[in-house]
N, C-alpha and C positions, 0 to 999 in steps of 0.2 A: 641581680648578679653584680651590677656595677657598684652599688653601695657596699656590698659585702666584700668584694675584692679590693675596693679602695681602702676599706678599713684594715684589711689584712696587710695591704702594702704599707700603710702608715706605721704598723707595729714592727716592721722589719728594721733590723740594724742597717745603717748606711752601707756597711761592708757586704751585707747579704744582698741588698738591692743591686749593688754593682756586680757582685759575683753571679747572681742569677741571670742578669742580662748577658754577661760574658759567657756563662755556661751554655745558654741557649744557642749562641752563635757557634761555640766550640763543639757542642755535643750533637747538633742537628744532623750533620752528615753521618757521624758514627751511628746515631740512633736509627736512621733510615736503613743503613746497611744491615744492622742487627735485626731490625724489625722484619724486613722482607726476607731475610735469610731464614728466619724462624717460621713465618706464616706460609712461605712457599712450600714447606714440608707438609702443611695441612691441606688435605684434599678438598675440603669444603671451601676454605678461604681461597684456595688456588683457582677455583672455578671463576671467581670474579676477576682475578688478575688475567686469566687466559682470554677473557672477552675483550681485553684492551689491545690496541695496536702498540708497537714499541714506542711510538711518539707519545701516545696517550699515557702509557705507563711512566715514562720519564717525566711528563708534565705532572702526573699525580704525585710522584715522589718529591718534586720541587715544591709543589704547593703544600704538601704535608710538612716538609722541613721548615718552610716559612711560617706555617701555623704554629709549629713547636717553638720557634724563636719568639713569636708574639706571646705564647702562653708563659714562657719563662721570663718575660719582661714585665717587672712589677709596675712600670710606668705606662704600660699599654692600657688604653681605655677599655673598661669593662663592657660598655655597650657595644663597642666594635667587636670584641671577642664574642659577645652573645650573638650578634647578627651573623658573624662568620660561622660559628658553630651551628646555628639554625640552618644556614645555607648548606653546609656540609651534610647535615642530617637529612635535608630534603634530597640531596643527591644520592645519599645512601638509600633513601626510600625509593627513589626512582630506579636504581639499579637492582632493587630487590634484595638488598642486604637485610638479613634477619637480625633481630635484636640480640639473639644469643651469640651470633657471630660478632656483632659490634661489641658486646660485653667482653667476649673473649679477647678481642683485639685490644681493648682498653686495659684489661688485666695485664696483658703483655707489655703495653706501653708504660703502665705504672711500674711494673717490675724493672724494665730497662732504665727508666728515669731514676728510680730509687738507687739502682746500682751505679748509675752514672753520677748521681749526687755524692754518693759515698766515695767514689773514686776521685772526684774533682775538688770537693771542699775538705780542707784539712782540719779546720776548727770545728769542734763538736757542736757548739751553740749555733754557728752559722749553718752547719750541715742540717741540724734538726729543723731550724726555721725554713730553710730552702725546701726540705723534704715535705714538711707540712703545707707550705704555701703551694707547691706544685701538686700535691695530692688533692687539695681543695679545688684547684683550678681544673684538674683533669676530671674530677667528679662533676663540676659545674658544666664543663664542656660536654661530657657524656650526656648529662641531663638535657642540655639544649639540643644536642644532635637527635636524641630520642624524640624530643618535642617536634623537631623538623620532620622526622620520619612519620610521626603521627599526623602531622598536617597533610601530608600526601595521601595517607589513608582516608582521612576525613573528606578531603576534596574529591576523591574518587567516589566515595559513598554518596556524597551530595549530588554529584553528576548523575550517578545511577538512579537515585531517587527521582530526580527531575526527569530523566529519560523515561522511567517507568510511567510516571504520571502523564507525560506528554504523549508517549506512544499509545496510551490507552484512550486518550481523549482527542488526539489530533487526527485530522483528515485534510486532504487526501494523501495518497501514498507519497507523492513528491514532497509534500511538506513534512511528513513524518520522518522520512529519511534525512532530509536537509536539517531538520531540527536536531535529530539524533547525532548527526555528524558535527554540527556546530557545537553541541554540548561537549562531545568528545574532544574537539579541538581546543577547548578551554583548559584541558588538563596539561600540566607542565610537561613540555617536551614532545607532545603529540604533533606530528608534522604532516600527516596525511591520512585520509580515510576514503574508502571507495566501496561501492556495492557493484558486484559483477554477476553476470549470468552468461553461460555459453550459448553461442548461436548455433545454427544447424551444422556448421563446420567444426564446432568444438572450440572456437576462439572466444575467449572471455571478453565480453563487451562491458565497458564501464557505463553504468546507467545513472549513478549518482556519485558525487565525490565532494571532498572538501580539501583545500590545500594546494599550493602551487606545485608541489611535488607531483601530484596526480595529473595536473594540467600539462606539465612538462612531459610526463610519460605519454599522454595522449598525443601531444604534438610530435613526439618522436615516432610513435606508431604511424600517425598519419603521414609523416615524412619518410616512412619506411626505413628509419634509422635502426629500429628494433622490431622484432617480430612480436605480435601479440601473443599472450600466454594461451596455449591450446591444451585443453584437458585431455586430448587424445595422445599427447606426446608423453606417454608413460615411461619411455626409456630415459628421459632427461629429468633430473631432479628439479622440482619446483614446488615451493610450499603450497601454491594454489592447487596444483595437480594432485598433490598428496592429500590435501584437505578434501577435495571434491570426491576422490575415490574411496577414501577411508571414512569420511564423515567425522573425522577427529580434528580438533583444534591443532594447528601446526605453527610452531614458533621458530623464528630465526633469532638467536641470541645476539649475533654480531655479523655484520656484513664485511668488516675489514679483515677478519681472520677466518673466512670460509671460502672454499672453492666450489662448494656444491650449488650455490644459488646462481642460476643463469639468467633469469629474466630481468633481474635488476642490476646486473653487472654493467651499469651504464653510468655516464658522467653525472647524471642528476642525483644519484645516491650520494656522491661526495658533495655536490653543490648544496644539497639540503641537509647535510650531516646526518643522514639516516644511519642508525646503528643497529636497530632491531625491528622486527615486524612480527605480526601474527595474522593468520588467516582463520576466520571463524566460519564454519559451515552453518548456513541457515537451513533448518530442517522443517519438512512439512509434518502433518499429523501421522504420517505413516513412516516417519523416521528416515525419509529420503532427503538427500541434499537438494535444495531448491535454488540456493544462491550462495554467494560468498561475500563476507565482509572482510576487507583488508585494512589493517591499521599499521602505521609506521611511526617510529619514535626515534628521538635523537640520542637516547641513552642505551648503551649495550645492556642486554639482559632484562630490559624493563618488563617484558611480558612473562618472565620466568620466576619472578618473586613469589614467595609462598602466599602472600596476601593477594597477589594478582590472579591466582588460580580461581578463587571465588568470583573475582571481578569478571574474568573471561567467561566462566560458566553462567553467570547471571546475564551477561551481555548476550550470549548465545540463546539463552532461554527467552529473553525479552524480544530479540529479533525474530526468533522462530515463532513465538506466540502471536506477534502482531503483524509482521511483514509477510510471512509465508502465505497466509490466507489471501492477502491482497495481491500478491504477485501471481498467484495461481490463475492461469488463463490470460494473464496480461502479456502482450507482445513485448519482446525485448527491444528497447529503444535506446540505442547508444546516446551518450550524453550530448554529443554534437547534433544528433538528429533532434533531440528534445529542444535544444536551443533554437534550432531552425523553426520548429513548430511554434515556439513562443514568439519568435521574431515575426513570423507571418501573422499571428494573432495581433501583435502590437502594431503592425504596419499595414493595416487594411487588407490582410489576406483572407479575412473571414467572408464567406458567402453563404447565404441561407438557401437551402433547398426546401421544397414544399411537397408533402404527400397528402393527397385528398382523403377525406373521411366522408363517406356517403351515408345518407339517411336511408335505412333499409325499408322504411315504411312509405316515404314519399318518393324514393328512388332518385333523389336529387342530391347535389353536392351540399354538404352540411358545413364543413369547415376544412382547414388544412392544418397539418402539424408542421411547424417550422423546425428544420433539422440543420444543425451546423455542419459546415464543410470548410476546409482550408484549401485555398487555391494557390499553387506555387507559381513563380514567374514563368515556368514552362507550361502553364495551364493544366497542371496535373491536379486532380481533385483528391484530397486526403480525407478519409472518413474518420468519424469520432473514435472508433475503436483503435485507430492508430495514434491519434494525437492526445486524446483525453488523459491517458496515464501520465503524460509528461507535464501536466498542468498542476500548479499549486492553487491554494485558496484564492490568492489575489488574481491569478490568471483566469480561474473559473468565474470570478465575479466580472472580469472584463469580458469574457466570452458571453456570459448571460446578458450583460448590459448591451453590448454591441449587437448581439443577435436579436434581442428584443426590439431595439430601435429599428434595425433593418427590416424585421418582419412587420412591425406596425406601419412603417412607411410604405412598404410594399402593399399591405392590405388597404391602405388609404388610396393608393394608386388604382388597385383593382376596383375599389368602390366607385371611383370616378369613371371607370369604364363599365359600370353596371354589373360588377361581380361582388356583391356584398357578403363575402364569406367571413367567418370568424377565424381567429388564429389561435392555435394551441402550441405551447412551448414548454419544454422540459425545464424544471427547476432543479438546480444542482443540490444534491442532498447535503453537501457541506454548507450550503447557505441557510438551511432551515434553522430558525432561531435568531438569525442575524438581521438586525433592523436596516442595515445598509441596503440589503436587497429590496426591502419594501420601499425604501425611498427611491430606488432606481425605477421600480415598477410605476410608482405614482408619477414621477417626473416624466417617464416615457409616455404614459397615457396623456398627460397634459401637453407635452411638446408636440405630439403627433395628432392631437385632437381626436383621440379614439374613445368611443363609448366603451367603458370597462366591460360591458356584457359581451363584447366581441372578443375578449381575450380570455383564454383558459390557461391556467397554470397547472401543469401536471407534476404532481409530487411522486417521485420514484419510490419504488420499494426500497426500504432501508431498515436497519436495526433501530431499536428505540433510541431516539435522539436524546442526548443527555442535557440539552438546554433546559435550564430551570424556568425560563419564561415562555415555554413552548405554547401553552394554551393561550396566553395573551398574544403571542406572535401570530398564531393561527386566526385569532379573532380580528386582529388588525389587518391580516391579509384578506379576510372575508369582507371587511369594512371597505376595502378599496372598490368593491363591486364587481370584481372579476369572478369568473367561474373557476371552480377548483375540481380537479380530477385526480383520482387515485390511479396511478399508472402501474402496470405490471401486476394487477390483482392476481393472486394465486401463485406468485413466484416465491413467496415466503410467508411465514406465519404472522409476521408483524403487520403486514398490510391488511390481513383479515381482522386483526385486533383494532386497527385504526378505524375501520368502518363503523364500529360502535361508538366512537368518540368524536368523529369529525363529520360534519354535514357536507359530504362531497356532493357536487352537482352531478357528477358522472364517474363511472369506474371503467377502466380499460382492462379487459381480460388479457393476461399475459400470452403473447403469441407462442411461447414455449408449450402451453397447454394444448394448443390446437395443431402444433407442428406434428407431422406424422399421421395426419388424419386419413391419408390414403392407405396407410398400413394398418392402423388401429382406429377405425372410425368411431366405434362405440365409445371408447375412452375419451376421445377428443370431444365428441358431441355431448356426452354426459356432463363434461366440465362446462360447456357452453350453457347447457340446459339449467344446471343447478346454480351457477354463478349469475346467470341472467335473472333467475327467479329471486335469488338473494338480493341482487341490486334493486330490483323493482319493489321487493318487500320493504326495503329501506328508503324508497322514494328517490332512487338514483337511476339516471339513464345508463345504459350499458353499451360500451364500444367493444367489438371483438377485433383484436389485432391479429395480424398474420393470416388474413383471408387470402390465400395464395392462388385461388382458382374460383371459377364460377360456382362449382359445387359447394364450396365452403360459404360463399356469399348467400347462396340459396338456403343452405342449412341454417345459417345464423338467423336469417329472416324468418324461417319457419319456426325456429325455437324462440322467437320473440325478442331477439336482440334489437336494439334501437339503431346502432350504427356499425359500419364495417370499415376496416382499414387494412390494406395489404397490397401485395403485388397483383392480386387478382383484380383489383380496382385500378391501380396505377403505381408506378415506381415514383420515388421522390424526383422532382423536376425543378428546373430553374424558375425564377420568377417570370422570365420572359415566355416560357413555354406554357405556363399555367392557363392564361386566357384561352388559347387555342384548344387545349384539352377540355376545359370546362364547356366550351361551345359545342364540342363534338360528342361529349360523353352521354351515353344512354344506357339505362339499366332496365332489363326486362326480367322481372322475377314475379311469379305467381305462387304465393304460398299455398294455394289450394290445389295446384297441379305441379308437383315437382318434376323437373326435367332431368335431374342427375341422381346418381345412386346415393351421393351424400345427402341430397335433399330428401330422398325417400327414407334414408336412415334416420334423419332428423324427425321426419313425420312419424316413423314407426316408434321412436322413443317418446315423442309427444303423445301419440295415441295410447301407448302402453301405460304411461304415467297417469293419463286421464282415466284409463280403465281401472287402474289400481285404486284410484281415489273413490270409485263408486262400487268396488267389488263387494262391499258389505251390504249393498242395497240392490237386491235382485231386480226389482222393477225398474229402478233407475238405470241399472246396467243394461237391461234389455232394450230400453229406449235409446241408450247411448249407442249400442251396437247396430241399431237400425239407421242411425244418422250417417251421413257421408263423412269421409275423412280423407285428407290429402294422401295418405298412404295407399288408399285404394284407387286413387286417380293418377298414380304414377305412370307417366308416359314411358313405358319400360323399353326404351331404345336398346336393342341388342339382346334382351332376355326373351327366351322363347315364350310367346304369349300364353300358350296352354299351361306351361309350368308355373308362370307367375300367377295367372288368374286362379289356378287350382290351389296353389299354396296359400294365397291371400284369402280366398274364400274359406278354405279349411281352417285357417287361423281364426277368422271371425266366428265360424261355426263352433269351434271348440271353446272359444272365449265365453260363449253363452253358458257353459257349464262351470265357469270359474277360471281363474288365472293361476291357481296353485298346482294344477295337475302337471304330471310329466309330459303328457300329450301336448299341452299348451306350450310348454317351454321348448319341446322338440320342434314343433311346427314354427315357432318364432325363430329358432336357430336355422331352420331350413330356409326361411324367408331371408334371413341375414346372409346366408351363404349365396343365395342368388344375387343379392346386392353386392356382395364382395366380388363375385365374378364380373359383374358389370363395372364395378369400380376399377378393376384392373384395366379394362378396355378404355375407360375414361381417362385414366392416367396416361395411357399410351397416346390417346387422341390429343392431350394437352389443350383442353378447352380454353378458348379465348374470350376476353371481354374488353370492350373499348379499344381493341386493337393492340393490347398489351398482353403478352403471354405470361402465364404463371411461371414462377421459378423461385429458387432459394433466395432469401434475403441476405445481402452481403453483411 
């Protein structure tokens, strides 16, 4: 542009050059008056003008007049004009001005200038030169402005592409949202972003944010200078309330010329030059609003541009597809609360609790699982379900490293007082594939002088990890000499797939599979039976999690599980409490003589499966039925002896004829009904073991 315009200027007559410069100064004010008188009659163009405050409108007209003066000046540097036009184009792109509207405005501008030139210049030759010169400059100016508008579009598309890639590969939730907001804040004019969800009272709590604007809003709420937005306040207009209840994207084009918006009519709006905003509902897979994304911009009408509609729709789709699933079931953690949890973690607020895991065969303490807790200055204990969602990848690495050191040092102390137990610790799924975590494990083992065989790393149930070096990473983890456990077996499909590819030392059956055993014992015990057999077939030890009472402990032992963990054994306890518990703990389980209805249920399942295995071999079946079985040695506390003995004997007698008959299935159901009646009484009795009552896990 610079070389072309310089060449044009050199061809001008001296009188034309002088005249053009004078024309620009003389005509600029008249041009602005005529230009806006004309376009204000156009409803489409008038939309953009109405988004401006009177001061902003006056400023716009002055800048446009100055720009016209420079365009008319042949001595004005072409590069300067190019940069100015590109900047104006970017502004047009930010306020959502459509190319067709811009072209229409330029046709009007060219027409007004042509008429102005004809009225100002009397000499034909000078008039023609001036007209052609200005015509070329206007076209060049339009071209640069359109290039500036295109820059805005490309920047937005690039940010969306980066967001889509990162949201699909990043973990955990805290990092995903932070990354997304950081990317959005790189867009020209974006001045605030926030993720909110309503608490029990309906007040929207900011859980993640970016930008000083949101921080100032939070400070104002905390200082009670403003009321938090409440989704129940349906009588008062607020974009967030409207978006929550409608499930639709709600846009505010301008704050300076609206009286409807109440929640942001506060000084910080002017302080941060907020001119427009949008609230994007984040939907779950049932099309229900799960959370809200708030964005704020320094340009009026930014979110209403034609190109912006696809941007907002894509943003909503991205957030709904990636964040909604992770937010489901997660507690609402206000951003200040999240900061408090992270500060506790950083400043020695981490304390490890330990839950015993017992050997169901030797009836001795096998090892303990180290469980993270945060302790506040007021001595309040914070559970992982409360603080984990607020941690990012870096904080999770700190949590794992500090917890590992603390647990291994505690284990060393216990060993010194003759409690040589192993330590099991959860490995964060976000760390799988990252070598930094392996270095931390190796260093911790060396510093604490721990035999690696005393440490078990529990890999939690997770979706397929995208790490390309996963196989090598797993091989390096095994090379450390630590034991590896598959945690939460049965909570998802991927954990079952991994059993065939990774040589786990042990598997932990997800407590969710045995929860509700008092109401549906057959279902829970069948899970224990089949998953225990699967683990043993693959050469892996089996731990049953969630054994909440003596009956489940007995049932797990009868079904052949190796280890048990749950409130029926002990609740998680402090390091100081562990030695006393270990000294007093005793477990009395006889797998040949069940004492509980759950134990008898397990024995019945085991006996029936063994009977099914030999049903095609009559002679073997007859010999099997003559052998003793735990189910027939059940010490039937509370069941009428005659009813139990009669039903059990009838079942064994009918089984001699085969197990496929209706009579066999009916008699087995009768036996199960007797056990169900006894199970109800046992639930009321709340059986104890080790002095700790069974109960729900927090």
